[in-house]
MARZA-427866 format. One line per 8 residues: number of its first residue (from 1); their letters; for each residue x, y, z of C-alpha. Coordinates in Angstrom, 1 decimal. Layout:
<rs>
NUM = a = X Y Z ~ ...
</rs>
This chain:
<rs>
1 = msvrtgky = 114.4 100.4 59.0 ~ 113.9 97.1 59.0 ~ 110.4 95.7 61.0 ~ 112.9 92.9 62.6 ~ 115.5 96.3 63.8 ~ 112.4 98.0 64.9 ~ 111.1 95.0 66.9 ~ 114.5 94.2 68.5
9 = lvlllggl = 114.8 98.1 69.7 ~ 111.0 98.2 71.0 ~ 112.2 94.7 73.2 ~ 115.3 96.5 74.7 ~ 113.6 99.3 75.3 ~ 110.8 97.7 77.4 ~ 113.3 95.5 78.9 ~ 115.5 98.3 80.2
17 = agayiivr = 112.0 100.1 81.6 ~ 111.2 96.7 83.2 ~ 114.5 96.1 84.9 ~ 114.8 99.7 86.1 ~ 111.4 99.9 87.7 ~ 112.0 96.1 89.5 ~ 115.2 97.3 90.8 ~ 113.3 100.7 92.2
25 = afglsitc = 110.4 98.8 93.6 ~ 113.0 96.5 96.0 ~ 115.5 99.4 96.5 ~ 113.5 102.7 96.9 ~ 112.2 103.8 100.5 ~ 108.4 103.9 101.1 ~ 107.2 107.1 100.5 ~ 104.8 109.6 101.8
33 = degwsang = 101.6 108.5 100.1 ~ 102.9 105.4 99.6 ~ 103.1 105.2 103.6 ~ 99.4 106.7 103.6 ~ 98.2 104.0 101.3 ~ 99.5 100.7 103.2 ~ 98.7 101.7 106.6 ~ 95.0 102.9 105.9
41 = fpqqslft = 93.3 99.2 106.4 ~ 90.7 98.5 108.3 ~ 91.7 95.1 109.1 ~ 94.3 92.7 107.4 ~ 92.9 89.3 105.7 ~ 92.0 87.9 102.8 ~ 88.7 89.7 102.0 ~ 87.2 91.3 104.5
49 = fvtpefia = 89.3 94.4 103.1 ~ 86.6 95.1 100.4 ~ 84.6 97.2 103.0 ~ 82.8 100.4 102.8 ~ 85.6 101.9 104.7 ~ 88.1 102.1 102.0 ~ 85.7 104.6 100.3 ~ 87.0 107.1 101.5
57 = glnahlln = 87.5 110.9 99.8 ~ 89.4 111.3 96.2 ~ 92.7 109.9 97.9 ~ 91.6 106.3 98.0 ~ 93.0 104.7 94.9 ~ 90.7 101.9 95.3 ~ 91.6 99.0 93.5 ~ 95.5 99.5 94.6
65 = swlinlsv = 94.8 99.8 98.2 ~ 92.5 96.6 97.7 ~ 95.6 95.0 96.1 ~ 98.4 96.0 98.4 ~ 96.2 94.4 101.1 ~ 95.7 91.3 99.5 ~ 99.1 91.3 98.8 ~ 100.3 92.2 102.1
73 = tlfgrhdw = 98.2 89.3 103.8 ~ 99.7 86.6 101.4 ~ 103.4 87.9 101.6 ~ 103.9 89.4 104.8 ~ 104.8 93.2 105.9 ~ 107.7 94.1 103.0 ~ 108.0 97.1 100.8 ~ 108.2 94.9 97.8
81 = aarlpalc = 104.7 93.3 98.9 ~ 103.3 97.4 99.4 ~ 104.5 98.0 95.9 ~ 103.5 94.2 94.4 ~ 100.1 95.5 92.8 ~ 101.7 98.8 91.1 ~ 105.0 96.7 89.6 ~ 103.0 94.4 88.1
89 = ggvmyiff = 100.8 97.1 86.6 ~ 103.7 98.9 85.6 ~ 105.2 95.8 83.9 ~ 101.9 95.8 81.8 ~ 102.1 99.1 81.1 ~ 105.5 99.1 79.4 ~ 104.2 95.4 77.5 ~ 101.3 97.0 76.4
97 = acrfaltt = 102.7 100.5 75.2 ~ 105.6 98.6 73.2 ~ 102.5 96.4 71.8 ~ 100.4 99.7 70.9 ~ 104.1 100.9 69.2 ~ 104.5 97.9 67.3 ~ 100.7 97.9 66.2 ~ 100.0 101.4 65.2
105 = tsswrtpa = 103.1 102.9 63.8 ~ 105.9 102.0 61.0 ~ 109.7 102.0 60.4 ~ 111.1 104.4 62.5 ~ 108.6 105.3 64.4 ~ 107.5 102.4 65.9 ~ 110.8 102.4 68.4 ~ 110.2 106.5 68.8
113 = laalllgn = 107.1 106.1 69.9 ~ 108.0 103.6 72.4 ~ 110.8 105.8 73.6 ~ 108.5 108.0 74.3 ~ 105.4 105.9 76.2 ~ 108.5 104.7 78.1 ~ 111.1 107.5 78.2 ~ 109.5 109.9 81.0
121 = pylldfls = 111.5 109.5 84.4 ~ 108.4 110.9 86.5 ~ 105.8 108.0 84.8 ~ 108.9 105.6 85.4 ~ 108.7 106.8 89.1 ~ 104.9 105.8 89.5 ~ 105.6 102.4 87.6 ~ 106.6 100.9 90.8
129 = largyslg = 104.9 103.5 93.5 ~ 102.7 101.3 95.6 ~ 99.8 104.3 94.2 ~ 97.2 103.4 91.7 ~ 98.8 105.6 89.2 ~ 100.8 102.3 87.5 ~ 97.7 100.4 87.4 ~ 95.8 103.7 85.9
137 = lcfmmvgl = 98.5 103.9 82.9 ~ 98.3 100.1 82.5 ~ 94.5 100.0 82.3 ~ 94.3 103.1 80.3 ~ 96.8 101.8 77.4 ~ 94.9 98.7 77.2 ~ 92.0 101.1 76.4 ~ 93.5 103.4 73.9
145 = tlilnkgi = 94.6 100.0 72.2 ~ 91.2 99.1 71.7 ~ 89.7 102.4 71.1 ~ 91.5 102.3 68.0 ~ 90.6 98.7 66.8 ~ 88.1 98.8 63.9 ~ 86.2 95.9 64.9 ~ 83.1 97.1 66.8
153 = akyiwapv = 83.1 94.0 69.2 ~ 86.4 95.0 70.1 ~ 86.2 99.0 70.7 ~ 82.9 98.6 72.3 ~ 85.0 97.2 75.4 ~ 87.5 100.6 75.6 ~ 85.6 102.0 78.4 ~ 85.6 99.0 79.9
161 = wlsvsals = 89.2 98.8 80.3 ~ 89.1 102.7 81.3 ~ 86.6 102.3 84.2 ~ 89.1 99.8 85.6 ~ 91.8 102.7 84.9 ~ 89.1 105.0 87.0 ~ 88.6 102.5 89.6 ~ 92.8 102.4 90.2
169 = nlsfiypy = 92.9 106.2 90.4 ~ 90.0 109.1 90.3 ~ 92.1 110.9 88.3 ~ 91.8 108.6 85.2 ~ 88.0 109.7 85.5 ~ 88.4 112.0 82.6 ~ 90.0 109.5 79.6 ~ 87.2 107.5 81.1
177 = laslavvw = 84.6 109.8 80.6 ~ 86.2 110.9 76.9 ~ 86.2 107.1 76.1 ~ 82.7 106.9 76.8 ~ 82.0 110.1 74.2 ~ 84.3 108.3 71.7 ~ 82.9 104.9 71.2 ~ 79.4 106.3 71.5
185 = slllfgnk = 80.2 109.1 68.7 ~ 81.6 106.1 66.8 ~ 78.3 103.7 67.5 ~ 75.8 106.5 66.7 ~ 77.8 108.1 63.7 ~ 80.2 105.6 62.4 ~ 77.6 103.1 60.8 ~ 74.0 104.2 60.1
193 = rvgvydta = 72.7 100.7 59.0 ~ 72.5 99.8 62.1 ~ 69.4 99.5 63.8 ~ 68.5 101.0 67.3 ~ 68.4 98.1 69.1 ~ 71.8 96.5 67.9 ~ 73.5 100.0 69.0 ~ 71.8 100.0 72.4
201 = krmlpsic = 73.2 96.6 72.8 ~ 76.7 97.6 71.6 ~ 76.9 100.4 73.9 ~ 75.4 98.0 77.2 ~ 79.0 96.9 78.2 ~ 80.1 101.3 78.4 ~ 76.5 101.9 80.1 ~ 77.0 99.1 82.9
209 = slaaltvv = 80.8 100.2 83.5 ~ 79.4 103.9 84.4 ~ 76.6 102.5 86.2 ~ 79.6 100.4 88.5 ~ 81.6 103.4 88.6 ~ 78.6 105.8 89.8 ~ 78.0 103.7 92.7 ~ 81.5 102.6 93.7
217 = ymkamria = 82.6 106.3 93.6 ~ 79.1 108.3 95.2 ~ 80.0 107.6 98.6 ~ 83.5 108.8 97.9 ~ 82.5 112.2 95.8 ~ 80.2 112.9 99.0 ~ 83.2 112.5 101.3 ~ 85.2 114.7 99.0
225 = vlhnehww = 82.9 117.4 98.7 ~ 82.2 117.2 103.3 ~ 86.0 116.9 103.5 ~ 86.9 120.1 100.8 ~ 88.9 118.1 99.3 ~ 89.0 119.3 95.9 ~ 92.1 122.0 97.0 ~ 95.3 120.1 95.4
233 = gssagfvd = 95.1 121.9 91.6 ~ 95.9 124.9 90.2 ~ 93.7 128.1 89.1 ~ 96.0 129.1 86.2 ~ 94.1 127.3 83.6 ~ 94.5 124.2 81.4 ~ 97.8 125.3 79.9 ~ 99.6 127.6 82.5
241 = gtmqslvr = 98.0 125.2 85.5 ~ 98.0 121.4 84.0 ~ 99.9 121.3 81.4 ~ 102.9 123.4 82.8 ~ 102.8 121.2 85.5 ~ 102.7 118.0 83.5 ~ 106.2 119.6 81.5 ~ 107.6 120.5 85.3
249 = vslyersi = 107.4 117.0 86.5 ~ 108.4 115.1 83.5 ~ 111.5 117.3 83.5 ~ 112.1 115.6 87.3 ~ 111.4 119.3 89.4 ~ 114.9 120.4 88.0 ~ 115.8 123.7 88.6 ~ 114.7 125.7 85.8
257 = plwvynsi = 113.4 129.0 84.8 ~ 109.3 128.7 85.5 ~ 108.9 130.8 81.4 ~ 110.9 127.6 80.0 ~ 108.3 125.2 81.7 ~ 105.5 127.5 80.2 ~ 107.3 127.9 76.5 ~ 107.3 124.1 76.5
265 = aqvliygl = 103.8 123.5 77.4 ~ 102.5 126.0 75.0 ~ 104.9 124.9 71.8 ~ 103.0 121.2 72.9 ~ 99.5 123.2 72.6 ~ 100.1 124.9 69.7 ~ 101.3 121.6 68.4 ~ 98.4 120.1 68.9
273 = vavvllvv = 96.1 122.6 67.5 ~ 98.1 122.7 64.5 ~ 97.8 118.9 63.8 ~ 94.0 119.6 64.1 ~ 94.5 121.9 61.6 ~ 96.2 120.4 59.0 ~ 94.3 117.1 59.1 ~ 91.3 119.1 58.3
281 = vtrhriks = 93.2 120.9 55.4 ~ 95.0 117.3 54.5 ~ 92.6 114.6 55.3 ~ 90.8 114.7 51.4 ~ 93.7 114.8 49.6 ~ 95.7 112.1 51.1 ~ 96.1 108.8 49.3 ~ 97.8 106.4 52.0
289 = diapldnl = 95.6 103.7 53.9 ~ 92.5 105.5 56.1 ~ 93.9 103.8 59.1 ~ 96.5 106.4 60.2 ~ 93.7 109.1 59.5 ~ 91.3 107.2 61.7 ~ 93.2 106.3 64.5 ~ 94.7 110.6 64.7
297 = krmlllff = 91.0 111.5 64.3 ~ 90.0 109.2 67.1 ~ 92.9 109.9 70.0 ~ 92.1 113.9 68.8 ~ 88.6 113.6 69.7 ~ 89.8 112.2 73.0 ~ 92.4 114.5 74.2 ~ 89.8 117.5 73.4
305 = ivwggivt = 87.1 116.1 75.1 ~ 89.5 115.6 78.1 ~ 90.7 119.2 77.7 ~ 87.2 120.5 77.4 ~ 85.5 118.4 80.0 ~ 88.6 119.6 82.5 ~ 87.6 123.4 81.7 ~ 84.0 122.9 81.8
313 = ehtlfgtp = 84.6 121.2 85.8 ~ 86.4 124.1 86.5 ~ 84.0 126.6 85.4 ~ 80.8 124.9 86.8 ~ 81.6 123.8 89.9 ~ 85.0 125.8 90.7 ~ 87.1 122.6 91.3 ~ 90.8 123.3 90.5
321 = yiiergal = 92.7 122.3 87.2 ~ 94.5 118.7 87.5 ~ 98.3 119.0 88.2 ~ 101.6 116.6 88.1 ~ 100.9 112.9 88.5 ~ 96.8 114.0 88.7 ~ 97.7 114.8 84.8 ~ 100.0 111.7 84.0
329 = flypvivi = 97.5 110.2 81.8 ~ 97.9 113.4 79.2 ~ 101.7 112.3 78.7 ~ 100.8 109.0 76.8 ~ 97.8 110.9 74.4 ~ 99.9 113.5 73.8 ~ 102.6 111.6 72.7 ~ 100.4 109.2 70.7
337 = ifslfaey = 99.0 112.1 69.1 ~ 102.3 113.3 67.6 ~ 103.7 110.4 66.5 ~ 100.5 109.0 64.7 ~ 100.5 112.4 63.0 ~ 103.9 111.4 61.5 ~ 102.6 108.1 60.6 ~ 99.5 109.6 58.8
345 = cgqmpfis = 101.4 112.4 56.6 ~ 103.7 109.5 55.2 ~ 102.5 110.4 51.4 ~ 103.0 114.4 51.8 ~ 106.7 115.4 51.7 ~ 106.8 119.0 53.5 ~ 104.7 118.2 55.9 ~ 105.7 114.8 56.3
353 = rmanafvl = 109.5 115.9 57.0 ~ 108.3 118.7 59.5 ~ 106.5 115.9 61.4 ~ 109.0 113.4 61.3 ~ 111.7 116.1 62.8 ~ 109.3 117.3 65.3 ~ 109.0 113.6 66.6 ~ 112.7 112.6 67.0
361 = lltllcma = 113.7 115.8 68.3 ~ 110.7 115.0 71.0 ~ 112.4 111.6 71.6 ~ 115.6 112.5 71.8 ~ 114.8 114.8 74.2 ~ 112.9 112.9 76.2 ~ 115.6 109.6 76.1 ~ 117.9 112.4 77.0
369 = ntaynvnf = 116.2 113.9 80.4 ~ 115.2 110.1 80.9 ~ 119.0 109.2 81.2 ~ 120.0 112.3 82.9 ~ 117.5 111.8 85.8 ~ 117.9 108.3 86.0 ~ 118.3 106.7 89.8 ~ 118.0 104.0 92.3
377 = dhtatwsv = 117.2 106.2 95.5 ~ 114.4 109.0 95.2 ~ 111.5 110.0 93.9 ~ 110.8 113.7 91.7 ~ 107.9 114.0 94.0 ~ 109.0 112.5 97.7 ~ 113.0 113.2 97.3 ~ 112.7 115.0 100.8
385 = dscareft = 111.1 111.7 102.6 ~ 113.7 109.4 100.4 ~ 115.4 108.2 103.9 ~ 112.7 107.2 106.1 ~ 114.1 103.4 105.8 ~ 117.2 104.6 106.8 ~ 116.2 106.8 109.7 ~ 114.2 104.0 111.1
393 = eaimlend = 116.5 101.5 111.0 ~ 119.2 103.6 112.5 ~ 116.7 104.1 115.6 ~ 116.2 100.6 115.5 ~ 120.2 99.8 115.3 ~ 120.9 102.0 118.5 ~ 117.8 100.5 120.7 ~ 116.3 96.9 119.8
401 = mnnftnem = 119.4 95.4 121.7 ~ 120.1 98.0 124.8 ~ 116.0 98.5 124.8 ~ 115.3 95.3 127.2 ~ 112.7 97.0 129.2 ~ 110.9 98.7 126.4 ~ 111.2 102.0 127.2 ~ 109.3 104.4 125.0
409 = vtlstnvv = 111.3 106.5 122.6 ~ 109.9 109.6 121.4 ~ 110.4 110.7 118.0 ~ 109.3 114.1 116.1 ~ 109.0 114.6 112.1 ~ 107.5 117.1 109.9 ~ 104.5 116.4 107.9 ~ 105.9 115.4 104.8
417 = nwhaieyy = 107.9 112.2 106.5 ~ 105.5 111.5 108.9 ~ 103.5 108.6 106.5 ~ 106.5 107.3 105.8 ~ 107.9 106.7 108.9 ~ 104.3 105.7 110.4 ~ 104.3 102.9 107.7 ~ 107.9 101.9 108.9
425 = ltykmmmy = 107.2 102.0 112.6 ~ 104.2 99.7 112.1 ~ 106.1 97.0 109.6 ~ 109.1 96.8 111.4 ~ 106.7 96.7 115.0 ~ 108.9 99.1 116.7 ~ 106.4 99.9 119.3 ~ 108.8 101.1 121.8
433 = vkaaihts = 108.6 104.2 119.9 ~ 106.1 107.4 120.2 ~ 106.2 109.5 117.1 ~ 104.3 112.9 116.6 ~ 104.7 115.6 114.0 ~ 105.9 119.0 114.8 ~ 105.5 121.6 112.0 ~ 107.9 124.1 113.6
441 = gvadtdym = 111.0 124.7 115.7 ~ 112.8 121.8 117.5 ~ 110.9 119.4 119.6 ~ 111.9 118.1 123.3 ~ 112.1 114.6 121.9 ~ 114.8 111.8 121.9 ~ 115.0 111.8 118.1 ~ 114.5 114.4 115.9
449 = iiqgaear = 114.0 114.3 112.0 ~ 115.0 118.4 111.2 ~ 116.6 120.0 108.3 ~ 120.4 120.3 108.1 ~ 121.1 124.0 109.3 ~ 118.9 122.9 112.6 ~ 120.7 119.9 113.5 ~ 124.1 121.8 112.8
457 = kltdqgva = 122.7 124.4 115.3 ~ 122.0 122.2 118.0 ~ 125.4 119.9 117.7 ~ 127.2 123.2 118.0 ~ 124.9 124.2 121.3 ~ 126.0 120.8 122.2 ~ 122.5 119.5 122.7 ~ 122.1 116.4 120.0
465 = tivttckh = 124.4 114.7 117.8 ~ 124.1 113.8 114.0 ~ 122.8 109.8 114.0 ~ 122.6 110.2 110.0 ~ 121.8 112.4 107.0 ~ 119.6 112.0 104.0 ~ 122.0 112.0 100.7 ~ 119.2 113.7 98.6
473 = sdavlvrr = 117.5 116.0 100.8 ~ 118.4 118.4 103.5 ~ 116.7 116.0 106.0 ~ 119.0 115.2 109.0 ~ 118.0 112.4 112.0 ~ 119.7 113.9 115.1 ~ 119.4 112.2 118.7 ~ 119.0 114.6 121.6
481 = ir = 121.9 114.2 124.4 ~ 119.8 114.1 127.6
</rs>
C-alpha cells in the first residue's frame, strides 16, 4: 500500500469517527454519571468552581468537572455544553490516534492501527460523554507518542501529559505511574555517559507532575478510604476480571456466553506474552531499523508495569481489579503493541506472516464489531436511562401549559435513572416536579418510571396510563389516574 493511500484511509477513518461522536454528543440523552457530573457543582461561575469541594472521592473526574462547569457558565444549560469538554477531548484523541498510526507504522499497518485505535464502539461512547475518560484518553495518547520519541528532550515530558490524563480521570493513574517507570529507566540506563546532575534535571518535569498529583489527590484518597469507595471492580484477577470485562464492554455488552469473553481475554494475554518471548528470541537476529524494536520494548514495558501494579495494589490493599471503563486505557496500549510487533517482524517471513495475519484479523473483527454496534440513541453502559430527556419532556408537555398555579407534580424512578432525571429537572427548571428514588414496587406518585411488566399491570388495573415507552430499554413512563 502506498503512503498516500494509507494517509487517505487514515483521514477517512478519523473523519468518520469524528462525525460520529459529534452527532452523538448533540443527540444522546444525558446518562446517569453525566447527570451526576453536571449537577455536582458547589456554585456556577467562571473561576470559583476550582474549589476543594470538587476534590471529593474517586468519582470526581476533576479536570472534566471543572471544564463542564466553565462550559455551562459560558454557554448556558445545554446537553452539548456539558459534553463540550469531553467532545473536544474526543476529537483530539482521534487526531492524535491517527497521527500516532502515521508516525509509527508503515504500509497497510498504518490504516490498520488507526482502525484499531478508533474501532471500539465502547471507547467511541466515551469520546462524547460528559465524563473524564475522553480527556484521559486524549492526553494519554499524547504521552504515548512522546514515550516512543527518540529525543530525550521530548520523552521526558511524557509523564507530564499522562499526569493530566490522571487529573481527568483517576483510573489513568496506572499508565501515568508506568510512564514514570519507563522514562526513568530510559534516563538511568539508556545513556550511561550522562552525569547525575543532568539526569536529575531531566527527571524534574516528571517529579513535579508526581508532586502536583499527590497534592491534588491527597484529599480524594482520604475521602475514598473514609467512604469505602473501593468497591467497584472484580476479585476474579487481572485476566478473568479486568481483561474479560474490557472484552465484554468492547463487544457492547452483547448476550454472548461468558466463556467466549474469557477465551478472547486469554488469547490477548497469551498473545502479549508470546510477543515478549519472540522479541527476546529474535532481537539479536533482526537487521531492520532499530526504531520498531525500541518502540515495542517501551510499550511492552509500560503494559506489564501496569499489569504488575494492578496486581500489587490488589495484593497489598485488597482493592478490586479495575473493570470496564476503568480499564479502558488498556485498549489502545494493547492494539498498539500488536501493531508495533507486526511492524517489527518485517524481515522475519514466517513470524511476520503470523503477526500480520493476527493484526489483520483483529482489525477486521474490530471494524465489524463497530459497524454492528453503531447507534445514535444509547450507550452500552447506560442504555437503561437512554430516555431521560424524552421522559422529562413528556412530563413538561403535559404540565407546563396547564399548570398555572405551579402545583407540585410527583415523580418516582429507580436509582439508575435518578441522576439523569435530576439533571433534566434542574436544567429545564421544572421546579414543580418533586422527584424521588423508589427502589421496589409501585410508588404512589403522579408519574412513575417503571419496568414494562409493571406498567402493563397498572394499565390493566385501570389505575395508570402509559405516557411514553423507551425504545432501547424496558423503561416506561406512566401517569397515575387520580
